[in-house]
Structures are given as C-alpha cells and as structure tokens.
VOGUKE-89774 format. One record per residue: residue number from 1; chain; x, y, z of N, C-alpha, C in turn. Coordinates in pm, whole numbers. Example, Ala and Ser with C-alpha at 12.3 -4.5 7.8 and 13.67 -1.06 7.14 Angstrom:
<atoms>
ATOM  num  chaine    n.px    n.py    n.pz   ca.px   ca.py   ca.pz    c.px    c.py    c.pz
ATOM    1       A    1319    -569     780    1230    -450     780    1320    -330     780
ATOM    2       A    1285    -225     708    1367    -106     714    1290       3     787
</atoms>
This chain:
<atoms>
ATOM  num  chaine    n.px    n.py    n.pz   ca.px   ca.py   ca.pz    c.px    c.py    c.pz
ATOM    1       A    3657   -1630    1288    3727   -1750    1334    3900   -1709    1391
ATOM    2       A    3910   -1771    1492    4032   -1730    1588    4141   -1825    1480
ATOM    3       A    4280   -1787    1532    4383   -1847    1458    4396   -1991    1437
ATOM    4       A    4367   -2046    1558    4408   -2187    1589    4286   -2283    1493
ATOM    5       A    4198   -2215    1490    4062   -2285    1425    4113   -2293    1279
ATOM    6       A    4158   -2169    1245    4218   -2132    1108    4328   -2232    1063
ATOM    7       A    4382   -2269    1129    4489   -2349    1131    4448   -2514    1108
ATOM    8       A    4377   -2529    1225    4350   -2673    1204    4223   -2719    1089
ATOM    9       A    4125   -2616    1012    4065   -2616     951    4151   -2645     777
ATOM   10       A    4273   -2572     773    4389   -2588     699    4428   -2713     664
ATOM   11       A    4446   -2769     804    4510   -2906     810    4403   -3028     774
ATOM   12       A    4293   -3025     784    4184   -3077     760    4156   -3102     615
ATOM   13       A    4181   -2980     577    4114   -2975     438    4232   -3075     340
ATOM   14       A    4370   -3075     405    4465   -3196     375    4465   -3316     411
ATOM   15       A    4366   -3370     365    4349   -3515     433    4472   -3604     469
ATOM   16       A    4558   -3584     385    4689   -3683     436    4774   -3621     541
ATOM   17       A    4793   -3501     531    4878   -3453     645    4786   -3452     767
ATOM   18       A    4664   -3429     780    4551   -3442     912    4558   -3575     977
ATOM   19       A    4597   -3694     884    4556   -3807     977    4705   -3829     967
ATOM   20       A    4818   -3801     917    4945   -3840     978    4964   -3747    1107
ATOM   21       A    4931   -3616    1131    4975   -3529    1232    4876   -3647    1372
ATOM   22       A    4782   -3650    1342    4664   -3704    1438    4770   -3836    1534
ATOM   23       A    4820   -3933    1411    4887   -4008    1453    5019   -4039    1520
ATOM   24       A    5095   -3888    1464    5199   -3864    1543    5196   -3799    1682
ATOM   25       A    5069   -3773    1693    5018   -3688    1807    5039   -3816    1911
ATOM   26       A    4953   -3913    1862    4883   -4043    1975    5013   -4098    1959
ATOM   27       A    5102   -4116    1893    5255   -4189    1924    5319   -4108    2018
ATOM   28       A    5330   -3991    1993    5392   -3911    2123    5316   -3903    2248
ATOM   29       A    5200   -3896    2262    5130   -3947    2383    5156   -4059    2455
ATOM   30       A    5170   -4166    2378    5215   -4293    2412    5324   -4318    2501
ATOM   31       A    5476   -4218    2422    5589   -4245    2483    5561   -4159    2617
ATOM   32       A    5464   -4082    2635    5451   -3972    2734    5367   -4061    2885
ATOM   33       A    5290   -4154    2819    5235   -4263    2922    5351   -4315    3021
ATOM   34       A    5473   -4352    2958    5581   -4397    2999    5672   -4337    3091
ATOM   35       A    5617   -4192    3113    5712   -4083    3186    5609   -3993    3290
ATOM   36       A    5462   -3982    3239    5407   -3880    3324    5258   -3960    3375
ATOM   37       A    5239   -3952    3475    5152   -4037    3538    5004   -3982    3475
ATOM   38       A    4888   -4087    3454    4761   -4028    3426    4724   -3898    3494
ATOM   39       A    4737   -3891    3644    4663   -3793    3680    4740   -3690    3686
ATOM   40       A    4906   -3652    3664    4997   -3555    3631    4933   -3475    3500
ATOM   41       A    4898   -3577    3371    4919   -3527    3262    4722   -3464    3252
ATOM   42       A    4676   -3546    3305    4510   -3473    3300    4538   -3353    3358
ATOM   43       A    4568   -3321    3470    4565   -3173    3535    4637   -3100    3463
ATOM   44       A    4746   -3150    3386    4824   -3051    3285    4727   -3010    3163
ATOM   45       A    4660   -3110    3117    4555   -3082    3020    4419   -2985    3044
ATOM   46       A    4407   -3018    3144    4265   -2995    3169    4340   -2838    3210
ATOM   47       A    4452   -2785    3274    4465   -2632    3297    4484   -2578    3164
ATOM   48       A    4531   -2646    3080    4623   -2554    2958    4474   -2572    2850
ATOM   49       A    4346   -2631    2863    4251   -2644    2752    4148   -2559    2850
ATOM   50       A    4137   -2541    2928    4011   -2477    3002    4065   -2392    3115
ATOM   51       A    4198   -2347    3112    4242   -2245    3179    4216   -2254    3332
ATOM   52       A    4210   -2354    3395    4166   -2337    3546    4249   -2457    3590
ATOM   53       A    4226   -2477    3736    4306   -2619    3818    4204   -2709    3834
ATOM   54       A    4245   -2817    3809    4148   -2921    3814    4148   -2991    3976
ATOM   55       A    3997   -2973    4047    3988   -3019    4157    3934   -3160    4155
ATOM   56       A    4006   -3275    4215    4000   -3393    4195    3914   -3431    4342
ATOM   57       A    3957   -3375    4451    3899   -3357    4575    3792   -3365    4587
ATOM   58       A    3721   -3241    4525    3595   -3198    4554    3523   -3178    4399
ATOM   59       A    3520   -3228    4314    3491   -3205    4179    3327   -3164    4179
ATOM   60       A    3290   -3059    4124    3160   -2982    4115    3124   -2965    3981
ATOM   61       A    3197   -2953    3882    3180   -2905    3730    3162   -3013    3667
ATOM   62       A    3064   -3005    3579    3099   -3174    3439    3224   -3214    3380
ATOM   63       A    3313   -3106    3352    3457   -3153    3309    3550   -3224    3403
ATOM   64       A    3528   -3167    3550    3593   -3197    3641    3567   -3342    3682
ATOM   65       A    3417   -3387    3674    3383   -3498    3687    3394   -3606    3627
ATOM   66       A    3440   -3577    3447    3470   -3642    3363    3616   -3699    3375
ATOM   67       A    3703   -3593    3438    3810   -3626    3474    3839   -3745    3596
ATOM   68       A    3770   -3691    3690    3749   -3776    3826    3736   -3939    3765
ATOM   69       A    3627   -3941    3707    3553   -4079    3620    3718   -4146    3532
ATOM   70       A    3755   -4092    3451    3871   -4135    3396    3947   -4214    3491
ATOM   71       A    4025   -4112    3599    4102   -4180    3731    4016   -4286    3798
ATOM   72       A    3923   -4303    3830    3867   -4378    3935    3752   -4477    3920
ATOM   73       A    3666   -4448    3754    3579   -4541    3780    3630   -4644    3680
ATOM   74       A    3632   -4792    3721    3652   -4894    3653    3581   -4980    3670
ATOM   75       A    3480   -5010    3566    3393   -5092    3526    3438   -5154    3394
ATOM   76       A    3439   -5273    3375    3525   -5338    3268    3390   -5349    3171
ATOM   77       A    3275   -5286    3183    3140   -5276    3073    3191   -5163    2986
ATOM   78       A    3284   -5083    3047    3313   -4958    2970    3383   -5019    2815
ATOM   79       A    3503   -5105    2890    3592   -5183    2741    3516   -5220    2653
ATOM   80       A    3398   -5302    2719    3336   -5364    2612    3250   -5268    2516
ATOM   81       A    3217   -5151    2600    3108   -5058    2523    3198   -4951    2437
ATOM   82       A    3319   -4932    2477    3378   -4815    2332    3448   -4916    2252
ATOM   83       A    3428   -5045    2230    3506   -5143    2128    3357   -5118    2024
ATOM   84       A    3384   -5090    1897    3287   -5074    1807    3185   -5180    1760
ATOM   85       A    3311   -5294    1784    3219   -5407    1754    3173   -5505    1885
ATOM   86       A    3222   -5508    1988    3163   -5549    2106    3030   -5479    2162
ATOM   87       A    3045   -5353    2132    2920   -5278    2167    2782   -5304    2102
ATOM   88       A    2819   -5396    2012    2684   -5420    1951    2609   -5572    2005
ATOM   89       A    2686   -5617    2065    2646   -5738    2126    2560   -5688    2273
ATOM   90       A    2628   -5540    2313    2589   -5455    2432    2445   -5453    2402
ATOM   91       A    2456   -5383    2288    2324   -5326    2253    2188   -5445    2257
ATOM   92       A    2240   -5555    2165    2152   -5670    2182    2089   -5696    2307
ATOM   93       A    2182   -5719    2431    2166   -5746    2501    2025   -5669    2576
ATOM   94       A    2015   -5524    2563    1961   -5440    2602    1821   -5361    2542
ATOM   95       A    1806   -5419    2410    1727   -5420    2317    1671   -5529    2235
ATOM   96       A    1521   -5573    2260    1473   -5706    2199    1502   -5638    2066
ATOM   97       A    1493   -5543    1998    1483   -5504    1826    1604   -5455    1809
ATOM   98       A    1728   -5500    1878    1833   -5427    1848    1915   -5425    1693
ATOM   99       A    1850   -5526    1619    1918   -5521    1507    1823   -5453    1399
ATOM  100       A    1702   -5366    1418    1648   -5269    1343    1740   -5133    1391
ATOM  101       A    1828   -5112    1472    1907   -4996    1491    2040   -5001    1448
ATOM  102       A    2113   -5124    1461    2236   -5165    1433    2263   -5158    1267
ATOM  103       A    2388   -5065    1233    2392   -5069    1097    2451   -5205    1056
ATOM  104       A    2384   -5254     949    2455   -5370     871    2627   -5350     862
ATOM  105       A    2701   -5485     940    2811   -5507     973    2853   -5594     841
ATOM  106       A    2985   -5571     784    3016   -5681     638    3142   -5744     695
ATOM  107       A    3205   -5706     795    3313   -5795     856    3406   -5719     980
ATOM  108       A    3462   -5848    1032    3538   -5768    1121    3698   -5828    1120
ATOM  109       A    3803   -5739    1122    3931   -5813    1123    4025   -5755    1203
ATOM  110       A    4124   -5863    1226    4254   -5805    1323    4340   -5746    1253
ATOM  111       A    4357   -5745    1114    4464   -5687    1018    4397   -5651     880
ATOM  112       A    4446   -5516     843    4392   -5460     748    4438   -5575     621
ATOM  113       A    4546   -5623     663    4562   -5761     539    4458   -5832     522
ATOM  114       A    4384   -5837     593    4250   -5956     610    4141   -5953     517
ATOM  115       A    4155   -5793     491    4004   -5774     442    4013   -5803     256
ATOM  116       A    3934   -5893     228    3882   -5891     100    3799   -5801      52
ATOM  117       A    3877   -5686     -18    3827   -5619     -95    3699   -5622    -216
ATOM  118       A    3764   -5740    -246    3692   -5779    -389    3532   -5828    -348
ATOM  119       A    3523   -5863    -196    3422   -5908    -175    3308   -5763     -99
ATOM  120       A    3373   -5666     -83    3273   -5542     -48    3232   -5495    -146
ATOM  121       A    3126   -5417    -116    3026   -5337    -193    3133   -5231    -249
ATOM  122       A    3095   -5118    -356    3146   -5050    -421    3185   -4904    -316
ATOM  123       A    3078   -4906    -220    3081   -4819     -92    3075   -4867      36
ATOM  124       A    3127   -4836     103    3143   -4868     291    3228   -4785     364
ATOM  125       A    3233   -4840     505    3308   -4757     600    3348   -4831     696
ATOM  126       A    3484   -4815     722    3573   -4893     770    3641   -4823     908
ATOM  127       A    3625   -4887    1023    3650   -4800    1117    3761   -4897    1230
ATOM  128       A    3848   -4829    1299    3902   -4897    1406    3806   -4906    1489
ATOM  129       A    3816   -5035    1586    3714   -5025    1700    3749   -4988    1814
ATOM  130       A    3878   -4933    1856    3900   -4895    1957    3996   -4712    1945
ATOM  131       A    3899   -4614    1974    3939   -4499    1945    3797   -4429    1901
ATOM  132       A    3827   -4287    1834    3788   -4198    1786    3813   -4159    1653
ATOM  133       A    3734   -4128    1546    3794   -4076    1438    3893   -4133    1382
ATOM  134       A    3888   -4246    1378    3953   -4356    1321    3876   -4400    1178
ATOM  135       A    3823   -4360    1111    3740   -4396    1016    3759   -4331     868
ATOM  136       A    3730   -4427     761    3753   -4436     638    3611   -4440     565
ATOM  137       A    3573   -4333     478    3456   -4357     434    3507   -4373     271
ATOM  138       A    3467   -4517     233    3477   -4559      86    3385   -4488     -16
ATOM  139       A    3369   -4391     -95    3271   -4405    -203    3278   -4473    -307
ATOM  140       A    3455   -4533    -352    3438   -4577    -458    3561   -4658    -450
ATOM  141       A    3536   -4800    -401    3667   -4900    -408    3771   -4873    -532
ATOM  142       A    3709   -4830    -651    3805   -4888    -760    3841   -4770    -820
ATOM  143       A    3846   -4667    -698    3919   -4536    -732    4055   -4563    -743
ATOM  144       A    4103   -4532    -853    4258   -4511    -841    4342   -4487    -713
ATOM  145       A    4435   -4575    -636    4481   -4535    -524    4388   -4577    -399
ATOM  146       A    4283   -4591    -401    4197   -4567    -300    4230   -4723    -176
ATOM  147       A    4229   -4856    -228    4265   -4944    -145    4403   -4923     -86
ATOM  148       A    4516   -4872    -177    4631   -4871    -122    4647   -4799      15
ATOM  149       A    4570   -4671     -26    4527   -4522     109    4472   -4597     215
ATOM  150       A    4366   -4687     216    4282   -4745     326    4385   -4832     390
ATOM  151       A    4473   -4926     339    4578   -5006     380    4703   -4924     449
ATOM  152       A    4734   -4820     412    4848   -4753     465    4784   -4689     602
ATOM  153       A    4651   -4615     638    4613   -4570     711    4604   -4685     820
ATOM  154       A    4531   -4800     805    4481   -4867     898    4630   -4940     930
ATOM  155       A    4718   -4965     860    4833   -5028     929    4883   -4915    1019
ATOM  156       A    4876   -4776    1037    4959   -4708    1101    4894   -4670    1216
ATOM  157       A    4726   -4669    1192    4630   -4667    1306    4630   -4759    1402
ATOM  158       A    4632   -4915    1331    4619   -5000    1404    4740   -5044    1546
ATOM  159       A    4857   -4947    1532    4962   -4932    1602    4928   -4854    1733
ATOM  160       A    4845   -4755    1727    4827   -4664    1841    4726   -4696    1930
ATOM  161       A    4733   -4656    2039    4661   -4658    2156    4611   -4521    2203
ATOM  162       A    4464   -4545    2162    4397   -4389    2180    4400   -4346    2304
ATOM  163       A    4413   -4417    2426    4371   -4416    2565    4493   -4303    2600
ATOM  164       A    4592   -4309    2538    4696   -4208    2554    4701   -4084    2529
ATOM  165       A    4587   -4042    2457    4606   -3913    2414    4511   -3809    2500
ATOM  166       A    4423   -3834    2596    4357   -3812    2700    4330   -3879    2805
ATOM  167       A    4420   -3989    2829    4424   -4086    2941    4284   -4135    2961
ATOM  168       A    4219   -4159    2865    4056   -4219    2893    4072   -4347    2914
ATOM  169       A    4066   -4406    3043    4079   -4513    3121    4000   -4671    3013
ATOM  170       A    3878   -4601    2948    3812   -4708    2914    3861   -4771    2785
ATOM  171       A    3954   -4722    2701    4046   -4751    2593    4137   -4795    2617
ATOM  172       A    4229   -4801    2691    4339   -4845    2754    4386   -4993    2711
ATOM  173       A    4306   -5112    2742    4361   -5235    2708    4229   -5289    2601
ATOM  174       A    4207   -5203    2521    4075   -5240    2418    4200   -5265    2295
ATOM  175       A    4149   -5387    2235    4253   -5461    2116    4207   -5379    2006
ATOM  176       A    4302   -5327    1905    4243   -5253    1766    4252   -5346    1671
ATOM  177       A    4104   -5355    1656    4071   -5440    1525    4000   -5311    1436
ATOM  178       A    3938   -5392    1314    3870   -5303    1194    3743   -5373    1165
ATOM  179       A    3638   -5294    1170    3521   -5332    1130    3468   -5260    1065
ATOM  180       A    3409   -5332     933    3338   -5276     766    3186   -5287     804
ATOM  181       A    3135   -5188     773    2981   -5148     780    2918   -5073     649
ATOM  182       A    2830   -5121     615    2712   -5080     520    2750   -4898     554
ATOM  183       A    2766   -4824     402    2754   -4660     423    2614   -4629     377
ATOM  184       A    2577   -4595     524    2420   -4546     518    2403   -4382     468
ATOM  185       A    2359   -4386     396    2356   -4208     303    2192   -4191     307
ATOM  186       A    2176   -4060     277    2060   -4026     306    1992   -4026     110
ATOM  187       A    1890   -4000     119    1827   -3987     -35    1907   -3918    -129
ATOM  188       A    1961   -3784     -93    2037   -3690    -147    2180   -3757    -144
ATOM  189       A    2222   -3857     -79    2358   -3903     -71    2465   -3831      21
ATOM  190       A    2396   -3810     121    2458   -3734     250    2442   -3811     385
ATOM  191       A    2548   -3805     475    2533   -3907     571    2419   -3812     652
ATOM  192       A    2331   -3916     743    2228   -3891     798    2295   -3783     904
ATOM  193       A    2209   -3734     988    2243   -3624    1090    2276   -3737    1222
ATOM  194       A    2390   -3616    1291    2409   -3727    1410    2357   -3637    1511
ATOM  195       A    2290   -3715    1591    2234   -3652    1729    2253   -3734    1895
ATOM  196       A    2319   -3626    1952    2375   -3651    2057    2328   -3646    2212
ATOM  197       A    2266   -3785    2266    2182   -3749    2403    2271   -3779    2485
ATOM  198       A    2285   -3692    2566    2363   -3705    2729    2293   -3725    2822
ATOM  199       A    2333   -3856    2899    2249   -3917    2984    2335   -3912    3100
ATOM  200       A    2241   -3931    3210    2277   -3924    3380    2186   -4008    3451
ATOM  201       A    2256   -4070    3504    2194   -4200    3557    2080   -4251    3507
ATOM  202       A    2100   -4276    3368    1976   -4327    3283    1886   -4247    3215
ATOM  203       A    1911   -4121    3239    1810   -4039    3215    1854   -3908    3115
ATOM  204       A    1810   -3935    2992    1865   -3822    2887    1846   -3681    2946
ATOM  205       A    1913   -3591    2956    1899   -3432    3020    1887   -3359    2917
ATOM  206       A    1990   -3369    2777    2025   -3264    2687    2045   -3354    2559
ATOM  207       A    2020   -3283    2466    2061   -3337    2305    2125   -3246    2224
ATOM  208       A    2235   -3271    2189    2296   -3185    2087    2308   -3235    1935
ATOM  209       A    2310   -3122    1863    2319   -3164    1688    2415   -3049    1664
ATOM  210       A    2504   -3071    1586    2611   -3018    1519    2578   -2936    1390
ATOM  211       A    2585   -2827    1358    2552   -2747    1223    2646   -2710    1162
ATOM  212       A    2645   -2715    1003    2779   -2681     928    2902   -2724     973
ATOM  213       A    2917   -2852    1022    3041   -2930    1052    3106   -2958     949
ATOM  214       A    3041   -2970     839    3116   -3043     686    3107   -2954     598
ATOM  215       A    3212   -2916     532    3247   -2819     451    3322   -2864     304
ATOM  216       A    3219   -2872     197    3314   -2918     100    3367   -3082     119
ATOM  217       A    3302   -3145     227    3330   -3273     258    3421   -3283     322
ATOM  218       A    3459   -3151     416    3575   -3193     492    3489   -3146     641
ATOM  219       A    3556   -3231     760    3495   -3171     867    3594   -3060     913
ATOM  220       A    3517   -2985     961    3605   -2823    1021    3623   -2842    1134
ATOM  221       A    3679   -2752    1210    3664   -2686    1349    3574   -2559    1379
ATOM  222       A    3530   -2518    1247    3450   -2400    1296    3304   -2432    1274
ATOM  223       A    3224   -2445    1352    3092   -2469    1322    2984   -2439    1458
ATOM  224       A    2855   -2491    1448    2758   -2457    1511    2709   -2559    1588
ATOM  225       A    2658   -2544    1739    2634   -2676    1794    2466   -2613    1850
ATOM  226       A    2361   -2682    1846    2221   -2655    1896    2235   -2731    2030
ATOM  227       A    2153   -2706    2130    2148   -2785    2252    1967   -2786    2279
ATOM  228       A    1946   -2872    2300    1803   -2899    2327    1790   -2987    2462
ATOM  229       A    1632   -2952    2478    1587   -3032    2629    1563   -3166    2546
ATOM  230       A    1484   -3250    2650    1409   -3377    2611    1268   -3322    2513
ATOM  231       A    1199   -3192    2521    1077   -3175    2483    1139   -3100    2351
ATOM  232       A    1260   -3058    2323    1312   -2973    2182    1281   -2839    2213
ATOM  233       A    1321   -2815    2332    1311   -2702    2371    1473   -2637    2347
ATOM  234       A    1487   -2542    2294    1632   -2490    2282    1691   -2434    2407
ATOM  235       A    1809   -2477    2424    1860   -2425    2539    1982   -2333    2499
ATOM  236       A    1960   -2213    2600    2054   -2103    2585    2172   -2095    2680
ATOM  237       A    2276   -2205    2589    2412   -2249    2646    2484   -2312    2514
ATOM  238       A    2625   -2303    2541    2698   -2345    2476    2816   -2487    2497
ATOM  239       A    2823   -2558    2412    2934   -2632    2492    3009   -2639    2352
ATOM  240       A    3152   -2558    2378    3279   -2543    2275    3221   -2473    2169
ATOM  241       A    3126   -2517    2081    3090   -2447    2002    2967   -2341    1993
ATOM  242       A    2997   -2237    1918    2856   -2114    1964    2719   -2167    1899
ATOM  243       A    2590   -2119    1937    2490   -2163    1885    2450   -2045    1742
ATOM  244       A    2341   -2092    1685    2314   -2022    1581    2195   -2021    1560
ATOM  245       A    2114   -1918    1685    1991   -1918    1688    1882   -1868    1559
ATOM  246       A    1936   -1839    1441    1849   -1840    1324    1821   -1956    1270
ATOM  247       A    1903   -2052    1275    1912   -2203    1190    1792   -2277    1311
ATOM  248       A    1694   -2340    1244    1605   -2394    1316    1631   -2543    1252
ATOM  249       A    1636   -2635    1352    1596   -2794    1344    1479   -2850    1390
ATOM  250       A    1427   -2934    1320    1314   -2985    1296    1325   -3075    1430
ATOM  251       A    1233   -3090    1525    1215   -3183    1588    1211   -3331    1528
ATOM  252       A    1261   -3456    1600    1292   -3543    1497    1159   -3602    1503
ATOM  253       A    1156   -3685    1410    1010   -3763    1434     968   -3865    1538
ATOM  254       A    1097   -3938    1535    1118   -4059    1643    1175   -4019    1753
ATOM  255       A    1188   -3866    1801    1275   -3798    1939    1201   -3925    2078
ATOM  256       A    1097   -3952    2067    1030   -4019    2166    1121   -4163    2194
ATOM  257       A    1136   -4256    2063    1199   -4348    2056    1310   -4340    2083
ATOM  258       A    1344   -4264    2041    1533   -4216    2056    1582   -4214    2175
ATOM  259       A    1475   -4115    2257    1508   -4093    2388    1473   -4239    2496
ATOM  260       A    1404   -4333    2456    1393   -4457    2506    1473   -4515    2484
ATOM  261       A    1518   -4559    2404    1622   -4627    2382    1760   -4565    2412
ATOM  262       A    1798   -4465    2447    1913   -4393    2461    1923   -4411    2646
ATOM  263       A    1804   -4429    2730    1785   -4445    2838    1795   -4601    2898
ATOM  264       A    1799   -4689    2793    1830   -4820    2791    1917   -4854    2788
ATOM  265       A    2006   -4785    2697    2140   -4829    2691    2256   -4738    2781
ATOM  266       A    2174   -4660    2871    2222   -4577    2980    2233   -4598    3088
ATOM  267       A    2157   -4668    3115    2117   -4733    3257    2205   -4812    3348
ATOM  268       A    2308   -4832    3291    2443   -4897    3374    2524   -4827    3413
ATOM  269       A    2516   -4687    3362    2638   -4585    3327    2615   -4466    3454
ATOM  270       A    2731   -4405    3516    2666   -4296    3588    2643   -4186    3450
ATOM  271       A    2716   -4156    3342    2700   -4098    3240    2745   -4139    3113
ATOM  272       A    2685   -4142    3042    2741   -4186    2879    2656   -4104    2773
ATOM  273       A    2726   -4067    2643    2640   -3990    2543    2631   -4111    2469
ATOM  274       A    2528   -4088    2413    2461   -4191    2342    2410   -4132    2211
ATOM  275       A    2469   -4182    2076    2490   -4123    1974    2395   -4209    1859
ATOM  276       A    2315   -4119    1771    2250   -4199    1695    2263   -4123    1568
ATOM  277       A    2224   -4182    1436    2228   -4111    1316    2066   -4127    1246
ATOM  278       A    2016   -3990    1232    1889   -4003    1213    1851   -3988    1087
ATOM  279       A    1742   -4019    1013    1703   -4033     891    1516   -3971     940
ATOM  280       A    1431   -3937     828    1306   -3884     860    1273   -3988     948
ATOM  281       A    1251   -4137     919    1170   -4193     959    1234   -4325    1025
ATOM  282       A    1397   -4302    1013    1453   -4415    1108    1577   -4368    1156
ATOM  283       A    1601   -4448    1241    1734   -4403    1310    1791   -4505    1334
ATOM  284       A    1945   -4503    1350    2076   -4649    1402    2152   -4566    1473
ATOM  285       A    2204   -4684    1578    2302   -4666    1656    2421   -4619    1643
ATOM  286       A    2507   -4500    1693    2608   -4492    1649    2728   -4580    1747
ATOM  287       A    2710   -4471    1874    2835   -4517    1973    2784   -4503    2093
ATOM  288       A    2855   -4544    2210    2881   -4458    2337    2982   -4407    2361
ATOM  289       A    2982   -4291    2406    3087   -4217    2461    3095   -4196    2603
ATOM  290       A    3216   -4231    2722    3205   -4190    2837    3278   -4076    2884
ATOM  291       A    3337   -4030    2830    3405   -3877    2827    3361   -3810    2749
ATOM  292       A    3299   -3689    2721    3264   -3640    2576    3384   -3526    2598
ATOM  293       A    3425   -3570    2440    3552   -3484    2427    3639   -3463    2539
ATOM  294       A    3678   -3568    2596    3809   -3588    2674    3750   -3467    2810
ATOM  295       A    3655   -3443    2817    3621   -3365    2915    3700   -3244    2885
ATOM  296       A    3737   -3161    2818    3820   -3048    2764    3742   -2922    2719
ATOM  297       A    3603   -2974    2661    3537   -2846    2574    3468   -2770    2696
ATOM  298       A    3492   -2623    2653    3443   -2514    2710    3260   -2509    2712
ATOM  299       A    3242   -2499    2861    3105   -2509    2852    3053   -2368    2912
ATOM  300       A    2957   -2287    2849    2919   -2151    2902    2757   -2147    2876
ATOM  301       A    2695   -2068    2972    2741   -2036    3097    2818   -2132    3217
ATOM  302       A    2897   -2095    3311    2948   -2160    3446    2828   -2230    3475
ATOM  303       A    2684   -2160    3487    2585   -2234    3574    2561   -2350    3507
ATOM  304       A    2539   -2353    3392    2540   -2497    3301    2596   -2584    3325
ATOM  305       A    2717   -2560    3329    2828   -2683    3337    2788   -2711    3494
ATOM  306       A    2762   -2646    3587    2734   -2658    3710    2622   -2737    3717
ATOM  307       A    2514   -2714    3630    2409   -2806    3652    2429   -2922    3569
ATOM  308       A    2518   -2962    3466    2581   -3076    3439    2636   -3149    3537
ATOM  309       A    2701   -3087    3579    2779   -3160    3712    2693   -3192    3826
ATOM  310       A    2578   -3151    3841    2497   -3179    3940    2440   -3313    3902
ATOM  311       A    2404   -3308    3765    2339   -3445    3701    2447   -3547    3724
ATOM  312       A    2550   -3539    3717    2656   -3667    3723    2701   -3690    3878
ATOM  313       A    2630   -3762    3915    2665   -3824    4057    2738   -3945    4032
ATOM  314       A    2868   -3899    4126    2956   -4016    4119    2962   -4127    4208
ATOM  315       A    2856   -4118    4306    2831   -4230    4411    2705   -4290    4399
</atoms>
C-alpha cells in the first residue's frame, strides 16, 4: 500500500476526523469558486490527479470527456437526478414497477432539527440529498450520543456545496435536504453488494464491483475492483483500483433485469453510471452518477480508456 493510501485509511478509521476533514476540504473549495474559474480549476485538478494536460478542444479519453461534460453539458434533468429524493420521481416516470426497486423512504427534511427520531425505527440510514458520501448509517438510535452525533454532522454537511470540490455542474444549484431510508441489510446483517453499470448512449457497456472495500466496518482506500462486460466476462483493465484475479464474483441472478432497468434509466443521457444494490434474488436502485469519481480515476491500459472515450459521444 502506498503512503497516501495509508494516510487515507488511518483517517477513515477515525470517523470523526474523516468527516470533519472532508467538510473542511469542501468549505475551502467553496471559497476557491469565488476566485478560480471552473475551467481553470478543472484543468489544475486533472493535471494534479492524472499527471497529464487536459485537452478540452479535442477530448478523446473518457476522463477528458467527463471534464468536458462538467463544463458544457447543461441539462436541468441532471439537477433532478443527482438529488437523492427527486431522482425517485424520475425513476417512477421511467419504470412502471419502480416501487419494487426503490428503497422505502421514511422521511424528507429541510433541516436535521425537523427529524422526529422517536418516530424512526431502531435502524435507518440518513443521506444528504445533494452530494456524495454524506451518509450516516444508524444501527441503534438508542446508543449513547448517537442522535447528537447525527445532528452535528448534518448541521455541518447542510452548509456545504458539493459542486465546489470537483466543479461538477449538476450539483451546483441543488438544495441540501436530508432523506431517511430504511436500512437494507442481508440475512447476515451486511449491506448488499454495490453493482455499478456504466452506460453510454443508453447502453450498458461495463459493470464494476468493488471487493474488500470495507474492513472492520470502515471504508478503506485500498481495495480491489472487478470489471465485467454485459455477459459477465471479466475485463483485463483497471479503473483506479487493482483487480484481484483469484477472487470470483458469481454472476448476479437478476443481471438481465438489472441491465434492462439500467438502460431505461440511462436513455436520456450521453453517459451515466447507474448503481444498484443486489441481494441474491432482489435488487434496489442506488443512484445515478454523471461524473464517475469526478473524472479523476486512473484507467489502465490507455487503450481501454480510449475505448470508453469512444463510447461517450459528445454530440
């Protein structure tokens, strides 16, 4: 494991430090939006994270085109679909049986002080409607200090504008609210597997699954990622995280249905990642992501990123 990832993992093991550090990073980025233009900041981030100059005039690589979309693709439907509450209405317009794959919602709030915790079950998950990773899984609301901890986090998170960190346009003018959902767990008490369907022009091209991403209940920065085609053949490529060939992931029983639903949800966009949570005989909708990892994850080999770039048509 390299030194930066060791540091990230140490921070993530201290939940309190991790959330405050992320909040500080975004708050600083919000200040930068008043000083540095989106284009200049994106060019700087791209160079720093991927080690190459960004070509916006003739983008060919997948990550280049993601940056182009941030700066040029202005469809208000994106603002709807990054909102973790409003996207549910979009899903319902696309799927006649949407309620079967939507995680039951327990409430939507403008402020954490609106939440009546006495009316919530013992376990639940709270999410900020705008942004990524602003989630809190509550396994026992009666645990000492739990509700105070939740309130402190969402009071801070609600002041942030997620758009600032990567200049992802879709998030810029979305109101911060809080959504509460049922906590969906497997029979073993674990969160379901997360399957990510990368769609281009309304068609699924690849599917990724992360392995060993949670150790002792903590999300780490040192894990493995499998990449498959739509027939569940493993692809010899990496998107940021290394493969682990000896680890086998069984083809989901409902893969055909998941692909069909993903393509219905993706048909209005040039590119989108459709995420599902999958159990053995059921799957749930997770989210729509229009800028995978903000377009800053290293993809190898280069010809695979070029192929992904070919799939993403900008006109």
